[in-house]
PALUM-274511 format. One line per field, with one value per residue: residue in three letters; chain; x, y, z of N, C-alpha, C, O, CB in turn. Coordinates in steps of 0.05 Angstrom, whole numbers, plus 5000, padded with zeros to 4 digits. Each point is the difference from the previous one (the first is absolute). Glycine has a CB too. Example, Ala and Ser with C-alpha at 12.3 -4.5 7.8 and 13.67 -1.06 7.14 Angstrom:
% residues 2
residu	[ALA,SER]
chaine	[A,A]
n.px	[5264,5031]
n.py	[4886,5044]
n.pz	[5156,4961]
ca.px	[4982,5016]
ca.py	[5024,5024]
ca.pz	[5000,5001]
c.px	[5018,4985]
c.py	[5024,5022]
c.pz	[5000,5014]
o.px	[5021,5010]
o.py	[5000,5022]
o.pz	[5013,5004]
cb.px	[4941,5014]
cb.py	[4977,4965]
cb.pz	[5012,4953]
This chain:
% residues 232
residu	[MET,LYS,MET,GLY,LYS,ARG,ASP,GLN,ASN,ARG,ILE,GLU,GLN,ARG,GLU,ARG,ILE,LEU,THR,SER,ALA,ARG,THR,LEU,PHE,SER,THR,GLU,SER,PHE,GLU,GLN,VAL,THR,VAL,SER,ASP,VAL,ALA,ARG,ALA,ALA,GLY,VAL,ALA,ARG,ALA,THR,VAL,PHE,ASN,TYR,PHE,PRO,SER,LYS,HIS,ALA,LEU,ILE,ASP,ALA,ILE,THR,GLU,GLU,VAL,LEU,GLY,TYR,TYR,GLY,ARG,MET,LEU,ASP,ARG,ALA,LEU,ALA,LEU,GLU,GLU,VAL,PRO,THR,PRO,THR,LEU,LEU,ARG,ALA,LEU,PHE,LEU,GLU,MET,GLY,GLU,GLY,ILE,GLU,ARG,VAL,GLN,HIS,PHE,TYR,ARG,GLY,VAL,PHE,ARG,GLU,ILE,ALA,LYS,MET,GLN,VAL,GLY,LEU,ASP,GLU,GLY,GLY,ALA,ALA,ALA,ARG,GLU,ARG,ASP,LEU,CYS,VAL,GLY,ARG,LEU,SER,THR,LEU,LEU,ALA,ARG,GLY,GLN,ALA,ARG,GLY,GLU,ILE,SER,SER,ASP,TYR,SER,ALA,GLU,ASP,LEU,ALA,TYR,ALA,PHE,ASP,SER,LEU,SER,ASN,GLY,THR,ILE,VAL,HIS,TRP,LEU,TYR,ASP,ASP,PRO,SER,LYS,SER,LEU,ARG,GLU,ARG,MET,ARG,ARG,ALA,VAL,GLU,ILE,PHE,LEU,GLY,ASN,VAL,SER,ARG,VAL,ASP,CYS,THR,ALA,ASP,PRO,LEU,PRO,GLU,LEU,GLY,GLU,PRO,ALA,ILE,ALA,GLY,PRO,PRO,ALA,THR,SER,GLY,SER,PRO,GLU,GLY,ALA,THR]
chaine	[A,A,A,A,A,A,A,A,A,A,A,A,A,A,A,A,A,A,A,A,A,A,A,A,A,A,A,A,A,A,A,A,A,A,A,A,A,A,A,A,A,A,A,A,A,A,A,A,A,A,A,A,A,A,A,A,A,A,A,A,A,A,A,A,A,A,A,A,A,A,A,A,A,A,A,A,A,A,A,A,A,A,A,A,A,A,A,A,A,A,A,A,A,A,A,A,A,A,A,A,A,A,A,A,A,A,A,A,A,A,A,A,A,A,A,A,A,A,A,A,A,A,A,A,A,A,A,A,A,A,A,A,A,A,A,A,A,A,A,A,A,A,A,A,A,A,A,A,A,A,A,A,A,A,A,A,A,A,A,A,A,A,A,A,A,A,A,A,A,A,A,A,A,A,A,A,A,A,A,A,A,A,A,A,A,A,A,A,A,A,A,A,A,A,A,A,A,A,A,A,A,A,A,A,A,A,A,A,A,A,A,A,A,A,A,A,A,A,A,A,A,A,A,A,A,A,A,A,A,A,A,A]
n.px	[2281,4969,4977,5054,4956,5015,4960,4952,5006,4995,4945,4974,5016,4973,4945,4997,5002,4954,4961,5004,4988,4946,4980,5010,4972,4943,4995,5026,4988,5050,4994,4994,5053,5048,5036,4971,4953,5041,5029,4946,4983,5057,5001,5045,5026,4962,5051,4962,4972,5058,5016,4955,4997,5055,4936,4951,5019,5025,4940,4977,5045,4980,4939,5013,5031,4947,4962,5035,5006,4937,5002,5045,4963,4952,5040,5016,4939,4993,5048,4974,4946,5037,4935,4987,4978,5052,4941,5011,5051,4968,4956,5045,5026,4947,4986,5056,5005,4943,5013,5052,4976,4948,5038,5027,4951,5041,5048,4982,4988,5062,5023,4958,5033,5052,4979,4993,5061,5018,4961,5023,5068,4994,5048,5040,5022,4956,5008,4951,5030,5012,4940,4980,5037,4975,4941,5014,5025,4948,4964,5035,4991,4937,4998,5037,4959,4952,5030,5009,4936,4983,4998,5015,4975,5054,4969,5054,5060,4977,5016,4942,4973,5038,4981,4938,5005,5026,4955,4953,5024,5014,4944,4970,5035,4991,4938,4999,5036,4964,4935,4977,5045,4930,5018,5020,5063,4966,4966,5051,5024,4947,5005,5062,4995,4950,5038,5043,4962,4972,5059,5016,4951,5016,4958,4939,5045,4936,5002,5066,4980,5031,5049,4994,5037,4999,5038,4933,5050,4984,4951,5037,5026,5028,5015,5034,4960,5008,4941,4961,5031,5025,4985,5026]
n.py	[5711,4942,5013,4961,4957,5039,5044,4959,4980,5059,5010,4948,5013,5057,4976,4955,5045,5033,4951,4990,5061,5000,4951,5024,5055,4970,4972,5040,5058,5015,4962,4945,5006,4969,5023,4943,5018,5012,4944,4968,5030,4990,4933,5036,4974,5038,5011,5012,5048,5024,4998,5046,5029,5023,4984,4966,5058,4970,4977,5059,5022,4960,5015,5062,4992,4974,5048,5042,4965,5004,5062,5005,4975,5041,5047,4977,5002,5061,5018,4972,5039,5058,4988,4997,5063,4993,4982,4947,4987,5007,4958,4958,5005,4987,4949,4968,5006,4973,4952,4983,4997,4967,4951,4995,5019,4952,5037,5048,4970,4985,5058,5049,4999,4999,5042,5043,4995,5016,5049,5032,4990,4940,4987,5061,4966,4961,4999,5029,5055,4995,4988,5053,5037,4976,5015,5060,5005,4981,5041,5050,4986,5000,5058,5028,4982,5027,5056,5002,4995,5052,4936,5031,5054,5027,4994,4961,5006,4962,4990,5012,4960,4953,5004,5001,4945,4971,5012,4978,4943,4987,5017,4960,4951,5008,4999,4945,4969,5015,5008,4954,4950,5007,5049,4983,5006,5020,5036,5023,5019,5032,5035,5012,5026,5039,5024,5012,5029,5038,5029,5000,5001,5057,4950,4986,4944,4986,4977,4978,4939,4998,4999,4940,5035,4932,4968,4983,4965,5020,4950,5021,5040,5035,4939,5048,5052,5034,5007,4984,4958,5056,5044,5041]
n.pz	[3352,4981,5061,5009,4998,5047,4982,4994,5060,5023,4970,5023,5060,5000,4979,5047,5044,4973,4997,5062,5014,4967,5031,5057,4990,4981,5062,5045,5021,4967,5051,4966,4965,5037,4956,5010,4962,4954,5003,4992,4948,4970,5011,5045,5049,5034,4963,4949,5032,5010,4935,4995,5056,5041,5014,4988,4978,4947,4987,5002,4960,4955,5005,4994,4946,4976,5017,4971,4945,4992,5007,4956,4956,5016,4987,4943,4982,5020,4963,4948,5004,4969,4992,5067,5015,5037,5012,4966,5036,5056,4983,4988,5058,5030,4967,5002,5064,5004,4963,5029,5057,4982,4979,5058,5054,5013,4980,5033,5056,5000,4991,5021,5055,4964,4957,5046,5018,4943,4993,5052,4981,5038,4957,4987,4952,4969,4942,5029,4999,4938,4986,5031,4965,4947,5019,5010,4941,4972,5033,4983,4939,5006,5025,4956,4954,5031,5004,4938,4990,5041,5032,5056,5029,4975,5065,4999,4979,4954,5062,5022,4958,5018,5060,4985,4968,5049,5041,4964,4989,5060,5024,4962,5019,5061,4997,4967,5042,5050,4984,4969,4966,4996,4960,4943,5027,4949,5040,5030,4945,4983,5051,4992,4943,5019,5047,4956,4962,5045,5000,4935,4956,4971,4974,5015,4993,5034,4939,5004,4983,5058,4953,5016,5049,5002,4974,4974,5022,5062,5013,5053,5029,4951,4978,4988,5034,5045,5006,4986,4955,5041,5028,4968]
ca.px	[5016,4983,5001,5009,4981,5001,4985,4972,4990,4998,4977,4976,4998,4991,4972,4984,4998,4981,4973,4992,4994,4974,4978,4997,4991,4972,4983,5007,5010,5029,5012,4998,5018,5028,5018,5000,4976,5006,5019,4987,4981,5016,5016,5028,5009,4996,5024,4998,4983,5016,5019,4986,4985,5012,4979,4973,4993,5012,4981,4979,5011,5001,4972,4990,5012,4986,4974,5004,5009,4976,4988,5017,4994,4974,5005,5014,4980,4984,5016,5002,4975,5001,4975,4979,5001,5012,4980,4992,5022,5000,4978,5007,5019,4986,4982,5014,5012,4979,4991,5022,5003,4975,5002,5018,5000,5013,5029,5005,4993,5023,5025,4998,5009,5029,5005,4994,5022,5022,4992,5000,5027,5011,5023,5011,5024,4997,4991,4972,4999,5009,4979,4978,5009,4997,4971,4992,5011,4984,4974,5004,5003,4974,4984,5011,4991,4972,5000,5009,4978,4977,4980,5003,5005,5027,5001,5019,5021,4994,5010,4980,4977,5008,4999,4971,4989,5012,4988,4971,4997,5008,4982,4975,5006,5004,4974,4984,5011,4998,4975,4976,5006,4977,4991,5018,5022,4999,4981,5012,5021,4986,4991,5024,5012,4983,5006,5026,4996,4982,5015,5023,4995,4990,4985,4980,5003,4988,4988,5021,5007,5026,5019,5011,5027,5012,5010,4978,5010,5005,4974,5003,5021,5021,5021,5024,4991,4995,4975,4975,4975,5004,4999,5022]
ca.py	[4979,4978,4994,4973,4982,5005,5025,4995,4984,5018,5017,4983,4992,5024,5004,4979,5009,5022,4989,4986,5020,5013,4981,4998,5026,5004,4983,5004,5027,5004,4990,4971,4986,5000,4994,4970,4994,5008,4981,4974,5003,5003,4976,5007,5002,5026,5017,5009,5024,5022,5008,5020,5019,4998,5000,4998,5027,5002,4988,5019,5022,4991,4998,5027,5010,4989,5012,5028,4999,4997,5026,5017,4994,5012,5028,5002,4998,5025,5021,4995,5007,5029,5012,4996,5021,4992,4990,4973,4982,4998,4982,4973,4990,4993,4978,4976,4992,4988,4974,4980,4992,4986,4973,4984,5014,4984,5006,5027,5001,4988,5015,5029,5015,5003,5017,5027,5010,5007,5022,5025,5007,4989,4984,5016,4991,4974,5000,5009,5029,5012,4997,5018,5026,5000,5002,5028,5016,4996,5012,5029,5007,4998,5022,5025,5001,5009,5028,5015,4999,5013,4979,4997,5025,5008,5013,4985,4989,4973,4981,5000,4985,4971,4989,4999,4978,4976,4997,4994,4973,4981,5001,4987,4972,4991,4999,4978,4974,4995,5008,4986,4991,4988,5019,5002,5019,5016,5022,5019,5014,5018,5024,5014,5015,5023,5020,5013,5016,5023,5023,5008,4998,5024,4991,4979,4976,4978,4981,4988,4972,4998,4983,4977,5006,4977,4978,4980,4973,4996,4996,4996,5016,5003,4980,5014,5027,5014,5009,4996,4995,5005,5026,5018]
ca.pz	[5012,5008,5029,5006,5013,5029,5005,4995,5022,5023,4996,5004,5028,5014,4994,5013,5028,5002,4994,5024,5021,4993,5006,5029,5011,4992,5016,5028,5006,4998,5024,5002,4981,5007,4977,4996,4984,4973,4989,4996,4977,4976,4995,5003,5028,5013,4994,4972,5000,5011,4980,4983,5016,5027,5021,4991,4990,4973,4982,4996,4984,4973,4991,4997,4976,4978,5000,4990,4972,4984,5000,4983,4972,4994,4996,4974,4979,5000,4987,4971,4987,5001,4989,5019,5021,5025,5020,4992,5007,5029,5006,4993,5020,5025,4997,4995,5026,5016,4989,5003,5028,5008,4990,5016,5025,5022,4998,5010,5028,5015,4999,4995,5024,4998,4976,5008,5016,4982,4983,5014,5006,5025,4992,4979,4987,4987,4972,4999,5004,4975,4980,5006,4991,4971,4994,5006,4979,4975,5004,4999,4972,4988,5009,4989,4972,5001,5007,4976,4981,5011,5008,5029,5014,5006,5027,5017,4984,4990,5020,5022,4990,4998,5027,5008,4985,5012,5027,4998,4990,5020,5022,4992,4999,5028,5014,4989,5008,5029,5012,4989,4973,4986,4979,4977,5001,4976,5004,5019,4986,4981,5016,5010,4978,4994,5020,4992,4975,5005,5009,4983,4971,4987,4976,5006,4983,5015,4981,4983,5006,5014,4987,5015,5008,5013,4984,5002,5004,5028,5012,5029,5011,4981,5000,4991,4996,5025,5012,4993,5013,5025,5010,4996]
c.px	[4982,5004,5008,4979,4999,4985,4970,4987,4996,4975,4974,4996,4990,4970,4983,4997,4980,4971,4988,4992,4974,4977,4995,4989,4971,4981,5005,5010,5030,5014,5000,5019,5029,5017,5001,4976,5004,5019,4987,4982,5016,5017,5030,5007,4995,5023,4999,4983,5016,5022,4989,4988,5009,4980,4973,4990,5012,4982,4977,5009,5000,4972,4989,5012,4986,4972,5002,5011,4977,4986,5016,4996,4973,5004,5015,4980,4982,5016,5003,4975,4996,4974,4977,5002,5010,4979,4990,5021,5000,4977,5007,5020,4986,4983,5014,5015,4979,4992,5021,5002,4975,5001,5017,5003,5014,5030,5005,4993,5024,5025,4998,5009,5030,5007,4995,5023,5022,4993,4999,5028,5011,5024,5012,5025,4999,4991,4971,4998,5009,4979,4976,5007,4997,4971,4990,5011,4984,4973,5003,5003,4973,4983,5010,4992,4971,4998,5008,4978,4975,4979,5000,5007,5030,5002,5020,5022,4992,5009,4980,4975,5006,4999,4971,4986,5009,4987,4971,4996,5008,4982,4974,5004,5002,4973,4983,5011,4994,4974,4976,5006,4977,4989,5021,5022,5000,4981,5011,5022,4988,4992,5025,5013,4983,5004,5026,4996,4981,5014,5021,4994,4988,4985,4981,5005,4987,4988,5020,5003,5027,5019,5009,5029,5014,5010,4980,5010,5005,4974,5001,5021,5024,5021,5027,4993,4994,4971,4978,4997,5004,5000,5023,5016]
c.py	[4978,4993,4971,4984,5005,5025,4997,4984,5018,5018,4984,4993,5024,5004,4979,5007,5022,4990,4987,5020,5014,4982,4998,5025,5005,4983,5003,5028,5000,4988,4970,4985,5003,4996,4970,4992,5006,4980,4973,5001,5002,4976,5005,5000,5028,5019,5011,5025,5024,5009,5022,5022,4998,5000,4997,5027,5004,4987,5019,5023,4992,4998,5028,5013,4991,5013,5029,5001,4996,5027,5019,4996,5011,5030,5005,4999,5025,5022,4996,5008,5030,5013,4998,5022,4989,4990,4972,4980,4996,4982,4971,4988,4992,4975,4974,4990,4986,4973,4979,4990,4984,4970,4982,5011,4984,5005,5027,5003,4990,5017,5030,5017,5005,5018,5029,5012,5010,5025,5027,5007,4989,4982,5013,4987,4974,5003,5010,5030,5015,4998,5018,5029,5003,5004,5028,5019,4998,5014,5030,5010,5000,5024,5027,5003,5009,5030,5017,5001,5016,4980,4997,5027,5005,5014,4985,4989,4971,4980,4998,4985,4970,4988,4999,4977,4974,4994,4991,4972,4979,5000,4986,4970,4988,4998,4977,4973,4994,5008,4983,4992,4987,5018,5003,5021,5018,5024,5020,5017,5020,5026,5016,5017,5024,5022,5015,5018,5023,5025,5010,4998,5026,4994,4978,4977,4976,4979,4985,4970,4998,4981,4977,5007,4977,4979,4977,4972,4994,4997,4997,5017,5001,4978,5013,5029,5013,5009,5003,4999,5008,5027,5016,5004]
c.pz	[5011,5029,5004,5015,5030,5008,4997,5023,5025,4997,5005,5029,5017,4995,5013,5030,5003,4995,5025,5022,4994,5008,5030,5012,4992,5018,5030,5004,4998,5024,5002,4982,5008,4975,4995,4984,4971,4987,4994,4976,4974,4994,5002,5030,5010,4994,4972,4998,5008,4980,4982,5016,5029,5023,4987,4988,4973,4979,4994,4983,4970,4988,4995,4975,4975,4997,4989,4972,4981,4997,4982,4971,4991,4994,4974,4977,4999,4987,4970,4985,5000,4990,5020,5022,5027,5021,4993,5008,5031,5009,4995,5020,5026,4996,4995,5025,5017,4990,5004,5029,5010,4991,5018,5028,5022,5000,5012,5029,5016,5000,4999,5024,4999,4976,5008,5016,4982,4984,5015,5011,5026,4995,4976,4988,4986,4971,4998,5003,4974,4978,5005,4991,4969,4992,5005,4978,4974,5003,4999,4971,4985,5008,4989,4970,4999,5007,4975,4979,5010,5009,5031,5012,5005,5027,5018,4981,4992,5021,5023,4992,4999,5028,5011,4987,5013,5028,4998,4990,5021,5024,4994,5001,5029,5014,4989,5010,5030,5013,4989,4972,4985,4978,4978,5004,4975,5003,5019,4986,4980,5015,5009,4978,4992,5020,4992,4975,5004,5009,4981,4970,4988,4974,5008,4980,5013,4981,4983,5007,5014,4985,5018,5007,5013,4981,5003,5006,5029,5014,5031,5011,4981,5002,4992,4996,5027,5002,4985,4972,5029,5008,4995,5024]
o.px	[4981,5023,4990,4981,4979,4984,4984,4978,4981,4985,4982,4977,4983,4985,4977,4978,4983,4982,4977,4981,4984,4980,4977,4983,4987,4975,4983,5008,5014,5021,5019,5009,5009,4990,5003,5001,4993,4995,5005,4999,4990,5012,5016,4982,4999,4996,5010,5006,4998,5010,5015,5000,4994,5008,4997,4985,4988,4998,4991,4985,4993,4995,4986,4986,4996,4992,4985,4994,5000,4992,4989,5001,4996,4988,4995,5002,4992,4988,5002,5001,4984,4994,4980,5021,4994,5005,4994,4993,5005,5003,4994,4998,5005,5001,4992,5003,5005,4997,4993,5003,5003,4990,4995,5022,5011,5012,5018,5013,5006,5014,5020,5010,5010,5019,5016,5006,5012,5017,5004,5004,5021,5016,4993,5013,5018,4993,4993,4984,4988,4996,4988,4984,4993,4994,4985,4986,4995,4990,4982,4989,4994,4986,4985,4995,4992,4982,4988,4999,4981,4977,4979,5015,5014,5021,5008,4996,4985,4987,4995,4989,4982,4989,4993,4985,4983,4993,4991,4983,4985,4994,4989,4982,4989,4995,4986,4984,4996,4995,4986,4991,5003,4987,5024,4994,5006,5006,4996,5002,5012,5004,4999,5007,5010,4998,5001,5008,5003,4989,5009,5015,4983,4993,5004,4993,5009,4997,4993,4998,5018,4992,4998,5016,5025,5003,5001,4985,5001,4985,4980,5008,5006,5010,5019,5014,5005,4985,4997,4986,4991,4993,5022,5020]
o.py	[5005,4999,4982,5011,4999,5000,5010,5005,4996,5004,5009,4998,4997,5007,5006,4996,5000,5009,5003,4997,5005,5010,5001,4999,5017,5005,4994,5014,4980,4987,4988,4978,5022,4991,4992,4982,4985,4992,4988,4981,4991,4998,4987,5000,5019,5024,5021,5019,5021,5022,5017,5023,4980,4994,5002,5001,5015,5009,5002,5010,5016,5007,5005,5014,5015,5007,5008,5018,5012,5007,5017,5019,5007,5011,5020,5015,5009,5016,5020,5004,5011,5023,5013,5005,4977,4980,4984,4978,4978,4984,4982,4976,4978,4982,4979,4976,4979,4981,4977,4976,4982,4983,4976,5004,5012,5001,5003,5016,5010,5000,5014,5022,5022,5016,5018,5024,5021,5017,5021,5020,5009,4995,4994,4984,4993,5022,5014,5012,5020,5019,5011,5014,5021,5014,5011,5019,5020,5013,5014,5021,5018,5012,5018,5022,5016,5014,5021,5020,5004,5009,4992,5015,4981,5012,5012,4998,4987,4979,4979,4984,4983,4977,4981,4985,4982,4977,4983,4985,4981,4979,4986,4985,4980,4979,4987,4983,4977,4992,4987,5013,4990,4990,4994,5023,5024,5022,5025,5024,5022,5022,5025,5023,5020,5024,5024,5023,5021,5022,5022,5012,5012,5018,4986,5002,4977,4977,4983,4993,5016,4978,5002,5004,5000,5005,4985,4984,4977,5020,4999,5020,4980,4995,4998,5014,4987,4982,4998,5014,4984,5018,4988,5016]
o.pz	[5015,5010,4986,5012,5013,5019,5015,5008,5015,5020,5013,5009,5018,5019,5009,5011,5018,5013,5007,5014,5018,5011,5009,5018,5013,4999,5016,4981,5001,4998,5011,5006,5006,4979,4977,4983,4982,4977,4979,4984,4979,4978,4986,5017,4985,4995,4995,4985,4989,5001,4990,4991,5014,5023,4976,4981,4983,4978,4977,4983,4983,4977,4981,4985,4981,4978,4983,4985,4978,4978,4986,4984,4977,4981,4986,4981,4979,4985,4986,4976,5015,5007,4996,5010,5007,5012,5018,5009,5009,5018,5016,5007,5010,5017,5010,5005,5011,5016,5007,5004,5016,5014,5003,5011,5019,5021,5017,5014,5022,5020,5003,4997,5006,5001,4992,4997,5005,4994,4987,5014,5009,5018,4977,5012,4985,4991,4981,4986,4993,4985,4982,4989,4990,4981,4984,4992,4987,4982,4989,4993,4984,4983,4994,4991,4983,4989,4995,4984,4985,5005,5011,4988,5006,5006,5020,4976,5013,5003,5010,5016,5006,5003,5014,5013,5004,5006,5016,5010,5004,5011,5018,5009,5006,5013,5016,5007,5007,5023,5016,4981,4978,4982,5005,5005,5002,4991,4997,5005,4996,4990,4999,5005,4992,4994,5002,5000,4987,4996,5001,4984,5013,4985,5019,4977,4996,5008,4984,5024,4993,4992,5025,4982,5004,4976,5020,5012,5008,5003,5013,4987,4988,5022,5015,4984,5021,4993,4975,4985,5016,4983,4994,4998]
cb.px	[5055,4978,4975,5065,5029,5060,5057,5031,5042,5065,5044,5029,5054,5061,5036,5040,5064,5054,5036,5048,5065,5042,5034,5055,5060,5040,5015,5004,4947,4973,4967,4944,4957,5000,5024,5023,4978,4997,5032,5003,4976,4989,4947,5018,5035,4977,5016,5000,4961,4981,5004,4992,4966,5031,5032,5006,5010,5048,5021,4995,5035,5047,5007,5009,5048,5032,5000,5015,5043,5003,4992,5032,5033,4988,5007,5040,5009,4989,5023,5030,4995,5055,5036,4978,4968,5032,4992,4981,5022,5017,4974,4995,5030,4998,4974,5002,5028,4987,4980,5021,5026,4984,4999,5003,4947,4952,4986,4979,4945,4968,4997,4953,4953,4987,4970,4945,4976,4997,4969,4948,4971,4938,4986,4970,5004,4998,5039,5002,5020,5051,5026,5004,5039,5047,5009,5013,5050,5033,5004,5034,5052,5017,5005,5044,5040,5005,5023,5048,5036,5032,5028,4999,4941,4989,4944,4967,5050,5019,5053,5029,5004,5040,5053,5015,5016,5050,5041,5008,5024,5052,5031,5005,5035,5050,5016,5006,5040,5053,5033,4978,5043,5002,4948,4968,5021,5005,4966,4989,5019,4979,4960,5000,5013,4969,4976,5017,5006,4976,4983,5014,5010,5045,5035,4973,5034,4994,4967,5026,4954,4984,5018,4953,4961,4966,5048,4989,5019,5058,5007,4976,4979,4982,4947,5005,4976,5062,5028,5000,4996,5030,4950,4955]
cb.py	[5028,4984,5052,5006,4967,4977,5016,4995,4963,4996,5018,4984,4970,5014,5014,4970,4987,5022,4991,4964,5002,5014,4973,4969,5000,5004,4975,4937,5029,5055,5054,5028,4987,4992,5050,5012,5026,5057,5035,5010,5032,5050,4996,5027,4945,4954,4952,4934,4951,4962,4937,4941,5017,5028,5028,4962,5003,4992,4952,4977,4999,4968,4952,4989,4986,4949,4964,4996,4969,4945,4976,4981,4952,4955,4986,4964,4941,4969,4984,4958,4945,4974,4975,4945,5046,5052,5063,5041,5036,5061,5055,5035,5052,5067,5053,5037,5060,5064,5047,5046,5059,5061,5041,4983,5010,4964,4969,5001,4984,4957,4947,4968,4958,4939,4945,4965,4947,4935,4947,4973,5031,5008,4963,5057,5031,4957,4949,4944,4974,4970,4941,4957,4982,4957,4941,4971,4975,4943,4947,4977,4962,4938,4956,4974,4947,4940,4968,4966,4952,5030,4984,4937,5016,4992,5002,4989,5042,5036,5032,5060,5057,5032,5037,5065,5045,5032,5051,5063,5036,5027,5057,5054,5026,5042,5063,5045,5029,5014,5060,5014,5003,4986,5031,4962,4944,4937,4943,4944,4939,4939,4950,4940,4938,4945,4948,4937,4938,4945,4961,4972,4938,5007,5026,5032,5042,5054,5046,5051,4968,5031,5037,4962,5047,5004,5029,5044,5024,5006,4979,4934,5008,5054,4966,4944,5002,5032,5021,5005,4979,4944,4995,5004]
cb.pz	[4996,4943,5023,4989,4952,4983,4970,4942,4967,4986,4953,4945,4976,4977,4947,4957,4990,4971,4945,4974,4989,4951,4950,4983,4985,4954,4946,5023,5029,4975,5011,5006,4957,5067,5034,5060,5058,5034,5047,5065,5051,5030,4986,4940,5007,5042,5038,4999,5022,5045,5011,4976,4955,4958,5053,5053,5064,5043,5042,5061,5056,5033,5044,5064,5042,5027,5056,5062,5038,5037,5060,5052,5026,5048,5064,5039,5025,5058,5057,5034,5000,4986,4959,4981,4970,4979,4990,4952,4950,4986,4973,4944,4970,4995,4972,4947,4987,4995,4960,4958,4992,4984,4951,4948,4967,4975,4942,4940,4968,4968,4973,4972,5021,5020,4977,5003,5032,5004,4987,4998,4965,5001,5040,5010,5049,5053,5009,5033,5056,5028,5013,5051,5049,5014,5028,5058,5034,5009,5039,5052,5017,5017,5048,5041,5005,5024,5053,5025,4999,4966,4946,5006,5015,4945,4974,5057,5011,4949,4977,5001,4968,4957,4994,4993,4953,4969,5002,4981,4949,4974,4996,4962,4950,4988,4991,4952,4959,4978,4989,5049,5039,5060,5029,4966,5026,4982,4994,5033,5010,4982,5016,5028,4992,4985,5034,5018,4987,5015,5045,5052,4993,5035,4951,5040,4986,5029,5015,4973,4968,5052,4948,4995,5002,5061,4987,4957,4947,4994,4945,5008,5058,4978,4974,4995,4934,5008,5052,5053,4951,5016,5039,4969]
């Protein structure tokens, strides 16, 4: 069914508001940016912003959903690569998350505190929380496949491993953003995933080439996509 001009205009207007919010949150703190600032940058009335996003937190929820949606598509690509060993795919996920966030650290420094709140469940029921649950489900499926192949330890459930992976990746990102961003996040993520795999991997694939799981065309903060280039 063909989309009408009015619906298309609404989609474009909503995206313009989100784009403006991303830009502002990448240069100012969440507390400093107002809805009026977002409206002014998007070239719309303040009331128009509220038509799409009832609060500033709703804007962050939408941005978080995009970040996690990007991560979800990375997981989908990992699941599609059935011939690649699971530990190799886990390494690729960690390293590509690190590389993507490092490229646009100002954006993530501005919004990641709010993203983290949503990811740990302080804001339940929103689109971002639902997207996070989908990501954990995909990751659990990937880990369960590795267990069935004998590549990943079965001492723990796939779901527990997925939450451990999620916590380790997010924790590494948070410390890098707020402690010492002068050092390479990709290198930190490399060390972190080796700690994870050192406890659960049952095969040696350290010399395997890493597959591309991201979207090379996305060079900055997600516009119509989600994470890492973002965090989980």
